[in-house]
MMTF fields as JSON, N, C-alpha, C and O atoms, coordinates in Angstrom:
{
  "mmtfVersion": "1.0.0",
  "mmtfProducer": "UNKNOWN",
  "numBonds": 451,
  "numAtoms": 452,
  "numGroups": 113,
  "numChains": 1,
  "numModels": 1,
  "chainsPerModel": [1],
  "groupsPerChain": [113],
  "chainIdList": ["A"],
  "bondAtomList": [4, 2, 8, 6, 12, 10, 16, 14, 20, 18, 24, 22, 28, 26, 32, 30, 36, 34, 40, 38, 44, 42, 48, 46, 52, 50, 56, 54, 60, 58, 64, 62, 68, 66, 72, 70, 76, 74, 80, 78, 84, 82, 88, 86, 92, 90, 96, 94, 100, 98, 104, 102, 108, 106, 112, 110, 116, 114, 120, 118, 124, 122, 128, 126, 132, 130, 136, 134, 140, 138, 144, 142, 148, 146, 152, 150, 156, 154, 160, 158, 164, 162, 168, 166, 172, 170, 176, 174, 180, 178, 184, 182, 188, 186, 192, 190, 196, 194, 200, 198, 204, 202, 208, 206, 212, 210, 216, 214, 220, 218, 224, 222, 228, 226, 232, 230, 236, 234, 240, 238, 244, 242, 248, 246, 252, 250, 256, 254, 260, 258, 264, 262, 268, 266, 272, 270, 276, 274, 280, 278, 284, 282, 288, 286, 292, 290, 296, 294, 300, 298, 304, 302, 308, 306, 312, 310, 316, 314, 320, 318, 324, 322, 328, 326, 332, 330, 336, 334, 340, 338, 344, 342, 348, 346, 352, 350, 356, 354, 360, 358, 364, 362, 368, 366, 372, 370, 376, 374, 380, 378, 384, 382, 388, 386, 392, 390, 396, 394, 400, 398, 404, 402, 408, 406, 412, 410, 416, 414, 420, 418, 424, 422, 428, 426, 432, 430, 436, 434, 440, 438, 444, 442, 448, 446],
  "bondOrderList": [1, 1, 1, 1, 1, 1, 1, 1, 1, 1, 1, 1, 1, 1, 1, 1, 1, 1, 1, 1, 1, 1, 1, 1, 1, 1, 1, 1, 1, 1, 1, 1, 1, 1, 1, 1, 1, 1, 1, 1, 1, 1, 1, 1, 1, 1, 1, 1, 1, 1, 1, 1, 1, 1, 1, 1, 1, 1, 1, 1, 1, 1, 1, 1, 1, 1, 1, 1, 1, 1, 1, 1, 1, 1, 1, 1, 1, 1, 1, 1, 1, 1, 1, 1, 1, 1, 1, 1, 1, 1, 1, 1, 1, 1, 1, 1, 1, 1, 1, 1, 1, 1, 1, 1, 1, 1, 1, 1, 1, 1, 1, 1],
  "groupList": [{"groupName": "VAL", "atomNameList": ["N", "CA", "C", "O"], "elementList": ["N", "C", "C", "O"], "formalChargeList": [0, 0, 0, 0], "bondAtomList": [1, 0, 2, 1, 3, 2], "bondOrderList": [1, 1, 2], "singleLetterCode": "V", "chemCompType": "L-PEPTIDE LINKING"}, {"groupName": "GLN", "atomNameList": ["N", "CA", "C", "O"], "elementList": ["N", "C", "C", "O"], "formalChargeList": [0, 0, 0, 0], "bondAtomList": [1, 0, 2, 1, 3, 2], "bondOrderList": [1, 1, 2], "singleLetterCode": "Q", "chemCompType": "L-PEPTIDE LINKING"}, {"groupName": "LEU", "atomNameList": ["N", "CA", "C", "O"], "elementList": ["N", "C", "C", "O"], "formalChargeList": [0, 0, 0, 0], "bondAtomList": [1, 0, 2, 1, 3, 2], "bondOrderList": [1, 1, 2], "singleLetterCode": "L", "chemCompType": "L-PEPTIDE LINKING"}, {"groupName": "GLU", "atomNameList": ["N", "CA", "C", "O"], "elementList": ["N", "C", "C", "O"], "formalChargeList": [0, 0, 0, 0], "bondAtomList": [1, 0, 2, 1, 3, 2], "bondOrderList": [1, 1, 2], "singleLetterCode": "E", "chemCompType": "L-PEPTIDE LINKING"}, {"groupName": "SER", "atomNameList": ["N", "CA", "C", "O"], "elementList": ["N", "C", "C", "O"], "formalChargeList": [0, 0, 0, 0], "bondAtomList": [1, 0, 2, 1, 3, 2], "bondOrderList": [1, 1, 2], "singleLetterCode": "S", "chemCompType": "L-PEPTIDE LINKING"}, {"groupName": "GLY", "atomNameList": ["N", "CA", "C", "O"], "elementList": ["N", "C", "C", "O"], "formalChargeList": [0, 0, 0, 0], "bondAtomList": [1, 0, 2, 1, 3, 2], "bondOrderList": [1, 1, 2], "singleLetterCode": "G", "chemCompType": "PEPTIDE LINKING"}, {"groupName": "PRO", "atomNameList": ["N", "CA", "C", "O"], "elementList": ["N", "C", "C", "O"], "formalChargeList": [0, 0, 0, 0], "bondAtomList": [1, 0, 2, 1, 3, 2], "bondOrderList": [1, 1, 2], "singleLetterCode": "P", "chemCompType": "L-PEPTIDE LINKING"}, {"groupName": "ARG", "atomNameList": ["N", "CA", "C", "O"], "elementList": ["N", "C", "C", "O"], "formalChargeList": [0, 0, 0, 0], "bondAtomList": [1, 0, 2, 1, 3, 2], "bondOrderList": [1, 1, 2], "singleLetterCode": "R", "chemCompType": "L-PEPTIDE LINKING"}, {"groupName": "CYS", "atomNameList": ["N", "CA", "C", "O"], "elementList": ["N", "C", "C", "O"], "formalChargeList": [0, 0, 0, 0], "bondAtomList": [1, 0, 2, 1, 3, 2], "bondOrderList": [1, 1, 2], "singleLetterCode": "C", "chemCompType": "L-PEPTIDE LINKING"}, {"groupName": "ALA", "atomNameList": ["N", "CA", "C", "O"], "elementList": ["N", "C", "C", "O"], "formalChargeList": [0, 0, 0, 0], "bondAtomList": [1, 0, 2, 1, 3, 2], "bondOrderList": [1, 1, 2], "singleLetterCode": "A", "chemCompType": "L-PEPTIDE LINKING"}, {"groupName": "PHE", "atomNameList": ["N", "CA", "C", "O"], "elementList": ["N", "C", "C", "O"], "formalChargeList": [0, 0, 0, 0], "bondAtomList": [1, 0, 2, 1, 3, 2], "bondOrderList": [1, 1, 2], "singleLetterCode": "F", "chemCompType": "L-PEPTIDE LINKING"}, {"groupName": "THR", "atomNameList": ["N", "CA", "C", "O"], "elementList": ["N", "C", "C", "O"], "formalChargeList": [0, 0, 0, 0], "bondAtomList": [1, 0, 2, 1, 3, 2], "bondOrderList": [1, 1, 2], "singleLetterCode": "T", "chemCompType": "L-PEPTIDE LINKING"}, {"groupName": "TYR", "atomNameList": ["N", "CA", "C", "O"], "elementList": ["N", "C", "C", "O"], "formalChargeList": [0, 0, 0, 0], "bondAtomList": [1, 0, 2, 1, 3, 2], "bondOrderList": [1, 1, 2], "singleLetterCode": "Y", "chemCompType": "L-PEPTIDE LINKING"}, {"groupName": "MET", "atomNameList": ["N", "CA", "C", "O"], "elementList": ["N", "C", "C", "O"], "formalChargeList": [0, 0, 0, 0], "bondAtomList": [1, 0, 2, 1, 3, 2], "bondOrderList": [1, 1, 2], "singleLetterCode": "M", "chemCompType": "L-PEPTIDE LINKING"}, {"groupName": "TRP", "atomNameList": ["N", "CA", "C", "O"], "elementList": ["N", "C", "C", "O"], "formalChargeList": [0, 0, 0, 0], "bondAtomList": [1, 0, 2, 1, 3, 2], "bondOrderList": [1, 1, 2], "singleLetterCode": "W", "chemCompType": "L-PEPTIDE LINKING"}, {"groupName": "LYS", "atomNameList": ["N", "CA", "C", "O"], "elementList": ["N", "C", "C", "O"], "formalChargeList": [0, 0, 0, 0], "bondAtomList": [1, 0, 2, 1, 3, 2], "bondOrderList": [1, 1, 2], "singleLetterCode": "K", "chemCompType": "L-PEPTIDE LINKING"}, {"groupName": "ILE", "atomNameList": ["N", "CA", "C", "O"], "elementList": ["N", "C", "C", "O"], "formalChargeList": [0, 0, 0, 0], "bondAtomList": [1, 0, 2, 1, 3, 2], "bondOrderList": [1, 1, 2], "singleLetterCode": "I", "chemCompType": "L-PEPTIDE LINKING"}, {"groupName": "ASN", "atomNameList": ["N", "CA", "C", "O"], "elementList": ["N", "C", "C", "O"], "formalChargeList": [0, 0, 0, 0], "bondAtomList": [1, 0, 2, 1, 3, 2], "bondOrderList": [1, 1, 2], "singleLetterCode": "N", "chemCompType": "L-PEPTIDE LINKING"}, {"groupName": "ASP", "atomNameList": ["N", "CA", "C", "O"], "elementList": ["N", "C", "C", "O"], "formalChargeList": [0, 0, 0, 0], "bondAtomList": [1, 0, 2, 1, 3, 2], "bondOrderList": [1, 1, 2], "singleLetterCode": "D", "chemCompType": "L-PEPTIDE LINKING"}],
  "groupTypeList": [0, 1, 2, 0, 3, 4, 5, 5, 5, 2, 0, 1, 6, 5, 5, 4, 2, 7, 2, 4, 8, 9, 9, 4, 5, 10, 11, 10, 4, 7, 12, 5, 13, 4, 14, 12, 7, 1, 9, 6, 5, 15, 3, 7, 9, 2, 0, 9, 11, 16, 4, 4, 9, 5, 5, 4, 11, 17, 12, 9, 18, 4, 0, 15, 5, 7, 10, 11, 16, 4, 7, 18, 17, 9, 15, 17, 11, 0, 12, 2, 1, 13, 17, 4, 2, 15, 4, 3, 18, 11, 9, 0, 12, 12, 8, 12, 9, 14, 0, 17, 18, 4, 14, 5, 1, 5, 11, 1, 0, 11, 0, 4, 4],
  "groupIdList": [1, 2, 3, 4, 5, 6, 7, 8, 9, 10, 11, 12, 13, 14, 15, 16, 17, 18, 19, 20, 21, 22, 23, 24, 25, 26, 27, 28, 29, 30, 31, 32, 33, 34, 35, 36, 37, 38, 39, 40, 41, 42, 43, 44, 45, 46, 47, 48, 49, 50, 51, 52, 53, 54, 55, 56, 57, 58, 59, 60, 61, 62, 63, 64, 65, 66, 67, 68, 69, 70, 71, 72, 73, 74, 75, 76, 77, 78, 79, 80, 81, 82, 83, 84, 85, 86, 87, 88, 89, 90, 91, 92, 93, 94, 95, 96, 97, 98, 99, 100, 101, 102, 103, 104, 105, 106, 107, 108, 109, 110, 111, 112, 113],
  "secStructList": [7, 3, 3, 3, 3, 3, 7, 7, 3, 3, 3, 7, 6, 6, 7, 7, 3, 3, 3, 3, 3, 3, 3, 3, 1, 1, 7, 4, 4, 4, 1, 7, 3, 3, 3, 3, 3, 3, 7, 6, 6, 1, 7, 7, 3, 3, 3, 3, 3, 3, 7, 6, 6, 1, 7, 7, 3, 3, 3, 7, 6, 6, 6, 6, 6, 6, 3, 3, 3, 3, 3, 3, 6, 6, 6, 6, 3, 3, 3, 3, 3, 3, 7, 1, 7, 7, 4, 4, 4, 7, 3, 3, 3, 3, 3, 3, 3, 6, 6, 6, 6, 3, 3, 7, 7, 7, 3, 3, 3, 3, 3, 7, 7],
  "xCoordList": [-47.711, -47.597, -46.292, -45.229, -46.379, -45.179, -45.256, -46.279, -44.163, -44.056, -42.793, -41.705, -42.928, -41.792, -41.674, -42.528, -40.6, -40.355, -39.588, -38.844, -39.786, -39.033, -38.998, -39.738, -38.123, -38.079, -36.939, -36.796, -36.126, -34.985, -33.9, -33.981, -32.881, -31.783, -30.975, -31.093, -30.148, -29.296, -29.939, -30.325, -30.05, -30.654, -29.88, -29.321, -29.848, -29.148, -30.002, -31.227, -29.371, -30.143, -31.131, -30.805, -32.348, -33.412, -34.244, -35.282, -33.802, -34.517, -35.675, -36.004, -36.288, -37.475, -37.337, -36.652, -38.004, -38.141, -39.513, -40.089, -40.041, -41.265, -41.002, -40.621, -41.206, -41.082, -42.439, -43.48, -42.403, -43.612, -43.417, -42.3, -44.522, -44.494, -45.699, -46.846, -45.415, -46.47, -46.707, -45.779, -47.965, -48.318, -49.123, -49.887, -48.941, -49.723, -49.812, -49.046, -50.753, -50.872, -51.807, -51.955, -52.435, -53.406, -54.39, -54.174, -55.457, -56.455, -55.969, -56.191, -55.308, -54.579, -55.449, -55.018, -56.652, -57.523, -57.988, -58.613, -57.698, -58.143, -57.1, -57.389, -55.892, -54.81, -54.086, -53.903, -53.684, -52.811, -51.441, -51.041, -50.732, -49.403, -48.485, -48.926, -47.205, -46.228, -44.951, -44.662, -44.208, -42.833, -41.926, -42.202, -40.846, -39.793, -38.483, -38.394, -37.489, -36.172, -35.102, -35.3, -33.969, -32.833, -31.578, -31.135, -31.01, -29.764, -28.592, -28.748, -27.421, -26.246, -25.953, -25.851, -25.821, -25.496, -26.64, -26.445, -27.85, -29.006, -30.082, -30.071, -31.009, -32.122, -33.164, -33.25, -33.939, -35.026, -36.068, -36.429, -36.542, -37.455, -38.671, -38.582, -39.807, -41.049, -41.014, -40.66, -41.386, -41.429, -42.859, -43.152, -43.754, -45.134, -46.046, -45.628, -47.311, -48.331, -49.602, -49.942, -50.306, -51.577, -52.601, -52.283, -53.823, -54.883, -55.328, -54.916, -56.159, -56.548, -57.239, -56.998, -58.095, -58.814, -58.082, -58.486, -57.02, -56.227, -56.667, -56.112, -57.662, -58.19, -57.407, -57.636, -56.483, -55.696, -54.222, -53.845, -53.397, -51.955, -51.226, -51.733, -50.043, -49.185, -47.749, -47.34, -46.989, -45.602, -44.667, -45.052, -43.439, -42.387, -42.149, -42.281, -41.796, -41.58, -40.523, -40.615, -39.533, -38.413, -38.807, -38.062, -39.957, -40.359, -41.668, -42.091, -42.301, -43.564, -43.386, -42.436, -44.316, -44.263, -43.404, -43.438, -42.63, -41.766, -42.163, -42.047, -42.623, -42.99, -44.515, -45.196, -45.029, -46.453, -46.644, -46.136, -47.377, -47.727, -49.119, -50.016, -49.294, -50.59, -50.723, -49.76, -51.914, -52.128, -53.19, -54.062, -53.082, -54.071, -54.545, -53.862, -55.704, -56.174, -56.565, -56.605, -56.849, -57.14, -55.878, -55.949, -54.732, -53.456, -52.652, -51.541, -53.201, -52.474, -51.083, -50.101, -51.014, -49.725, -49.789, -50.778, -48.718, -48.564, -47.342, -46.362, -47.427, -46.386, -45.823, -46.462, -44.609, -44.021, -43.382, -42.331, -44.032, -43.475, -42.564, -42.988, -41.316, -40.31, -39.799, -39.196, -40.04, -39.598, -38.602, -38.486, -37.892, -36.917, -35.994, -35.783, -35.462, -34.648, -33.364, -32.769, -32.963, -31.765, -30.81, -31.215, -29.558, -28.572, -28.975, -28.698, -29.616, -30.02, -31.188, -31.564, -31.763, -32.799, -32.186, -32.908, -30.88, -30.201, -30.422, -30.111, -30.961, -31.299, -31.825, -32.078, -31.983, -32.76, -34.206, -34.481, -35.11, -36.527, -37.276, -37.127, -38.08, -38.815, -40.319, -40.807, -41.015, -42.467, -42.89, -42.273, -43.956, -44.435, -45.951, -46.651, -46.44, -47.883, -48.308, -47.676, -49.381, -49.874, -50.694, -51.811, -50.104, -50.659, -49.499, -48.6, -49.52, -48.464, -47.065, -46.077, -46.981, -45.667, -44.785, -43.696, -45.259, -44.617, -43.78, -44.202, -42.589, -41.641, -41.248, -41.203, -40.965, -40.354, -38.849, -38.315, -38.166, -36.722, -35.936, -34.74, -36.595, -35.958, -35.452, -35.127, -35.392, -34.831, -33.944, -34.323, -32.769, -31.791, -32.099, -32.324, -32.104, -32.209, -30.952, -30.633, -30.239, -29.021, -29.167, -29.405, -29.022, -29.123, -27.728, -27.184, -27.166, -25.791, -25.531, -26.104, -24.656, -24.263, -23.002, -22.518],
  "yCoordList": [-43.281, -41.897, -41.732, -42.145, -41.134, -40.838, -39.408, -38.974, -38.685, -37.303, -37.18, -37.529, -36.688, -36.577, -35.139, -34.646, -34.469, -33.089, -33.034, -33.951, -31.951, -31.679, -30.178, -29.425, -29.75, -28.352, -27.543, -26.364, -28.151, -27.431, -27.237, -27.77, -26.461, -26.234, -25.023, -24.497, -24.587, -23.416, -22.224, -22.311, -21.12, -19.92, -18.696, -18.706, -17.659, -16.429, -15.616, -15.739, -14.798, -13.907, -13.071, -12.557, -12.948, -12.248, -13.134, -12.709, -14.348, -15.28, -15.975, -15.691, -16.905, -17.62, -19.116, -19.571, -19.858, -21.305, -21.705, -21.038, -22.798, -23.373, -24.814, -25.643, -25.099, -26.449, -27.138, -26.51, -28.442, -29.259, -30.426, -30.896, -30.881, -32.051, -32.915, -32.544, -34.065, -35.001, -35.958, -36.599, -36.044, -36.849, -38.072, -38.038, -39.148, -40.36, -41.144, -40.915, -42.065, -42.94, -42.447, -43.093, -41.303, -40.786, -39.879, -39.53, -39.517, -38.648, -37.215, -36.524, -36.791, -35.524, -34.338, -33.46, -34.315, -33.155, -32.955, -31.94, -33.893, -33.796, -33.202, -32.957, -32.971, -32.603, -31.335, -31.057, -30.581, -29.456, -29.936, -31.069, -29.052, -29.349, -28.173, -27.029, -28.479, -27.433, -27.642, -28.736, -26.57, -26.62, -26.171, -25.185, -26.912, -26.569, -26.432, -26.86, -25.844, -25.811, -25.943, -25.58, -26.472, -26.619, -26.152, -26.758, -25.072, -24.549, -25.243, -25.785, -25.226, -25.868, -25.322, -24.111, -26.225, -25.826, -25.263, -24.806, -25.289, -24.721, -25.784, -26.819, -25.511, -26.426, -26.267, -25.231, -27.315, -27.27, -26.246, -26.214, -25.419, -24.334, -24.328, -24.641, -23.968, -23.882, -22.685, -21.573, -22.931, -21.867, -21.411, -20.216, -22.374, -22.023, -23.212, -24.368, -22.893, -23.912, -23.537, -22.36, -24.555, -24.337, -25.315, -26.472, -24.842, -25.682, -26.726, -26.688, -27.641, -28.762, -28.318, -28.888, -27.305, -26.827, -25.693, -25.25, -25.237, -24.176, -22.766, -21.796, -22.65, -21.332, -20.515, -19.314, -21.162, -20.482, -20.808, -21.966, -19.773, -19.956, -19.144, -18.132, -19.6, -18.881, -18.984, -19.977, -17.938, -17.872, -17.421, -16.675, -17.891, -17.346, -15.895, -15.534, -15.073, -13.654, -13.455, -12.521, -14.321, -14.162, -14.356, -13.947, -14.968, -15.221, -14.528, -14.619, -13.852, -13.169, -12.178, -11.395, -12.226, -11.329, -11.822, -11.255, -12.881, -13.432, -14.862, -15.241, -15.641, -17.037, -17.185, -16.474, -18.132, -18.442, -19.95, -20.662, -20.424, -21.846, -22.032, -21.223, -23.092, -23.395, -24.907, -25.648, -25.348, -26.789, -27.038, -26.207, -28.221, -28.69, -30.049, -31.058, -30.066, -31.309, -32.347, -33.541, -31.916, -32.861, -33.599, -34.717, -32.966, -33.569, -34.071, -34.573, -33.943, -34.371, -33.742, -34.418, -32.468, -31.782, -30.449, -29.72, -30.153, -28.845, -28.169, -28.823, -26.858, -26.085, -25.014, -24.591, -24.595, -23.427, -22.573, -22.916, -21.461, -20.502, -19.56, -18.905, -19.492, -18.675, -17.611, -17.925, -16.363, -15.229, -14.383, -14.5, -13.539, -12.633, -13.388, -12.984, -14.473, -15.336, -14.636, -13.851, -14.961, -14.403, -15.54, -16.698, -15.202, -16.224, -16.943, -18.131, -16.233, -16.84, -17.815, -18.478, -17.905, -18.912, -20.264, -21.253, -20.318, -21.567, -22.588, -22.33, -23.744, -24.771, -25.999, -25.974, -27.069, -28.205, -27.959, -27.706, -28.034, -27.777, -29.112, -29.99, -29.231, -30.46, -30.213, -29.202, -31.151, -31.173, -31.952, -32.957, -31.473, -32.126, -32.239, -31.277, -33.435, -33.671, -33.816, -34.533, -33.131, -33.162, -34.434, -34.396, -35.546, -36.868, -37.816, -37.938, -38.48, -39.447, -38.842, -39.553, -37.498, -36.851, -37.257, -37.799, -36.994, -37.507, -36.448, -35.302, -36.853, -35.963, -36.5, -37.712, -35.588, -35.964, -36.076, -35.895, -36.383, -36.598, -35.301, -35.27, -34.242, -32.936, -32.648, -33.556, -31.359, -30.912, -29.695, -28.797, -29.681, -28.637, -27.385, -27.451, -26.256, -24.954, -24.174, -23.967, -23.741, -22.96, -21.637, -21.604, -20.551, -19.214, -18.6, -18.286, -18.438, -17.972, -17.397, -17.845, -16.395, -15.839, -16.52, -16.181],
  "zCoordList": [-12.553, -13.024, -13.795, -13.331, -14.956, -15.74, -16.24, -16.77, -16.066, -16.517, -17.359, -16.901, -18.581, -19.487, -19.969, -20.706, -19.542, -19.941, -21.256, -21.602, -21.968, -23.186, -23.408, -22.774, -24.323, -24.708, -24.137, -24.459, -23.297, -22.764, -23.812, -24.919, -23.443, -24.37, -23.983, -22.876, -24.922, -24.739, -25.439, -26.605, -24.722, -25.294, -24.809, -23.712, -25.612, -25.23, -24.258, -24.258, -23.44, -22.563, -23.374, -24.444, -22.838, -23.536, -24.439, -24.945, -24.642, -25.507, -24.815, -23.663, -25.56, -25.061, -25.291, -26.208, -24.434, -24.586, -24.089, -23.229, -24.63, -24.101, -23.696, -24.522, -22.433, -21.922, -21.969, -21.782, -22.223, -22.207, -21.249, -21.034, -20.68, -19.801, -20.156, -19.908, -20.737, -21.111, -19.952, -19.458, -19.525, -18.36, -18.768, -19.733, -18.02, -18.239, -16.936, -16.0, -16.896, -15.74, -14.646, -13.609, -14.88, -13.914, -14.67, -15.83, -13.989, -14.609, -14.518, -13.525, -15.564, -15.589, -15.206, -14.459, -15.708, -15.514, -14.076, -13.769, -13.201, -11.819, -10.879, -9.707, -11.384, -10.474, -10.894, -12.079, -9.89, -10.149, -10.596, -10.328, -11.282, -11.795, -11.499, -11.387, -11.375, -11.103, -11.902, -12.387, -12.022, -12.512, -11.371, -10.687, -11.184, -10.24, -11.022, -12.173, -10.404, -11.006, -9.931, -8.771, -10.358, -9.458, -10.164, -11.14, -9.661, -10.201, -9.51, -8.415, -10.145, -9.536, -8.141, -7.946, -7.18, -5.826, -5.023, -3.896, -5.593, -4.894, -4.714, -5.38, -3.805, -3.591, -4.703, -5.363, -4.88, -5.847, -5.38, -4.203, -6.299, -5.945, -6.855, -8.043, -6.277, -7.035, -7.988, -7.595, -9.238, -10.244, -10.494, -10.457, -10.751, -11.084, -10.826, -10.888, -10.535, -10.291, -11.024, -11.141, -11.521, -12.195, -11.63, -11.357, -11.459, -10.912, -11.934, -13.093, -11.501, -12.352, -13.643, -14.707, -13.546, -14.731, -15.432, -16.507, -14.824, -15.44, -15.099, -15.615, -14.232, -13.951, -12.944, -12.802, -12.243, -11.221, -11.405, -11.584, -11.359, -11.493, -10.427, -9.943, -10.073, -9.136, -9.601, -10.203, -9.312, -9.787, -8.674, -7.773, -8.761, -7.921, -8.328, -9.498, -7.345, -7.64, -8.722, -9.518, -8.752, -9.68, -11.138, -12.029, -11.407, -12.795, -13.181, -14.333, -12.255, -12.557, -13.691, -13.714, -14.627, -15.771, -16.917, -18.009, -16.679, -17.728, -18.116, -19.282, -17.159, -17.407, -17.34, -16.601, -18.136, -18.113, -18.098, -18.964, -17.111, -17.048, -17.638, -17.398, -18.405, -18.992, -19.129, -18.931, -19.467, -19.624, -20.683, -20.935, -21.295, -22.251, -21.741, -21.918, -21.115, -20.511, -21.561, -21.262, -22.765, -23.842, -24.29, -24.799, -24.096, -24.502, -23.31, -23.482, -22.1, -20.886, -20.814, -20.509, -21.093, -21.17, -20.43, -20.512, -19.71, -19.079, -19.703, -20.056, -19.827, -20.501, -19.572, -18.609, -19.896, -19.247, -20.339, -20.881, -20.647, -21.609, -20.852, -19.899, -21.275, -20.595, -21.553, -22.579, -21.216, -22.031, -21.255, -20.035, -21.968, -21.347, -20.395, -19.252, -20.89, -20.032, -19.603, -20.341, -18.364, -17.761, -17.4, -17.312, -17.195, -16.845, -15.55, -15.387, -14.647, -13.378, -13.521, -12.554, -14.718, -14.972, -15.333, -15.462, -15.495, -15.809, -14.694, -13.531, -15.064, -14.073, -14.794, -15.999, -14.037, -14.509, -14.08, -12.907, -15.026, -14.774, -14.684, -15.534, -13.633, -13.366, -13.362, -12.858, -13.928, -13.887, -12.64, -12.286, -11.976, -10.749, -10.81, -11.123, -10.504, -10.452, -8.996, -8.221, -8.638, -7.266, -7.033, -6.516, -7.428, -7.193, -6.947, -7.779, -5.816, -5.486, -5.49, -5.668, -5.288, -5.204, -6.385, -6.197, -7.593, -8.798, -9.51, -9.665, -9.938, -10.604, -11.972, -12.185, -12.895, -14.151, -13.983, -12.889, -15.098, -15.043, -15.152, -14.86, -15.566, -15.681, -17.078, -17.844, -17.394, -18.663, -18.386, -17.635, -18.998, -18.723, -19.537, -20.746, -18.86, -19.513, -19.173, -18.002, -20.213, -20.026, -20.757, -21.964, -20.014, -20.589, -20.571, -19.512, -21.754, -21.844, -23.224, -24.217, -23.271, -24.56, -25.081, -26.161]
}
């Protein structure tokens, strides 16, 4: 299993970013996927989860209404659209596949003026 995140960076408060996670090494369409994040000095926390077919999603209360998780099973990719970003969204964001407890390497998101 390989998960490669991209799309992180520096953005001003109120801005937007879209993270991508390209998956390989397993049958992507059969497994749920999640995004987690870890802020400095804090534990890794679940941000959003999407079912294998994409029909069901769940979000942490802190990002509801601002973040959207989606997937393209034809491209073996899961996305996290992040809008109305706040300084407290600053963290390393990780892609997680619900197969073999698999993690990506993470991508840094920094929200700052």
